C-alpha distance (Angstrom), angle and dihedral (degrees) to the residues before:
residue distance angle dihedral
M1 . . .
S2 3.74 . .
E3 3.80 117.4 .
V4 3.91 131.6 -164.9
S5 3.79 112.9 -173.3
V6 3.85 111.9 -145.4
W7 3.81 102.0 174.9
R8 3.76 135.4 10.0
T9 3.88 132.4 177.5
A10 3.74 136.1 163.4
S11 3.83 114.0 -85.3
M12 3.78 113.9 -113.2
E13 3.78 95.0 -168.9
G14 3.80 127.8 108.5
K15 3.77 114.7 -79.5
W16 3.84 94.6 11.1
K17 3.95 98.1 57.4
D18 3.69 122.6 93.2
G19 3.89 96.3 55.1
K20 3.83 94.9 -53.7
G21 3.83 96.1 110.0
D22 3.79 148.5 8.2
V23 3.62 131.6 -147.9
R24 3.80 109.1 -128.2
L25 3.68 132.4 -168.8
A26 3.84 118.5 -162.0
H27 3.76 146.0 151.2
I28 3.75 113.7 -123.9
N29 3.78 138.3 -177.1
Y30 3.76 105.6 -128.9
Y31 3.92 121.5 170.3
G32 3.67 91.2 -16.4
K33 3.81 96.7 -52.6
T34 3.70 130.3 100.3
W35 3.80 113.4 -123.6
I36 3.88 138.5 -179.6
D37 3.58 109.0 -121.9
L38 3.90 124.8 -163.5
R39 3.71 110.7 -179.1
I40 3.83 145.0 153.6
I41 3.90 108.9 -112.6
K42 3.74 112.2 -154.7
T43 3.87 109.5 -132.8
K44 3.72 112.7 -160.6
D45 3.96 124.9 152.8
G46 3.72 90.2 -9.1
A47 3.75 92.5 -60.1
N48 3.85 124.8 121.2
Q49 3.78 120.2 -134.0
H50 3.82 124.4 -177.8
T51 3.68 115.0 -132.5
R52 3.89 133.2 -156.5
H53 3.83 86.6 -118.1
G54 3.75 102.5 103.9
A55 3.87 147.0 55.2
R56 3.72 138.2 -106.4
L57 3.70 117.8 -147.8
T58 3.74 130.9 -169.8
L59 3.80 115.9 -121.1
Q60 3.83 90.9 -104.3
Q61 3.78 93.3 50.9
A62 3.71 91.2 51.1
K63 3.72 91.5 50.5
E64 3.81 91.0 50.0
M65 3.78 90.9 46.8
L66 3.75 96.6 50.5
P67 3.93 98.7 78.9
R68 3.93 87.4 44.0
L69 3.81 91.4 52.2
I70 3.87 89.1 52.4
E71 3.76 90.8 47.4
A72 3.81 91.2 49.9
I73 3.85 91.0 49.0
E74 3.83 90.5 51.1
E75 3.76 92.7 50.5
C76 3.78 92.8 46.7
E77 3.87 89.2 51.1
A78 3.85 91.2 51.9
I79 3.83 89.3 50.4
E80 3.74 92.5 49.4
E81 3.94 90.4 46.3
Q82 3.88 89.0 51.1
R83 3.75 90.6 49.6
E84 3.78 93.3 48.6
R85 3.75 91.9 49.5
K86 3.82 91.3 50.7
D87 3.85 91.3 49.6
G88 3.88 89.1 48.5
E89 3.84 90.6 51.6
K90 3.85 91.3 47.6
N91 3.87 91.8 47.6
A92 3.96 91.5 46.4
S93 3.86 92.0 53.4
């Protein structure tokens, strides 16, 4: 299985935060097919260990998901903006 990492960042979720794990996006060759792989990589003592926490998508699935991902991000941003406005109004009172 060949793997090309295209993006990696520290995980902010639960047990993986505080340097215990990274979120990694890669494209991999797995059983003769190319997949998009989004996975938690355990980081311990400078070593990287793949975990079962993640997902593999076909190229078609990734293409179909991309507009939905943008949509979800925009919805989350709107929710956060509303929350910030409410908090600002409470603090101004």
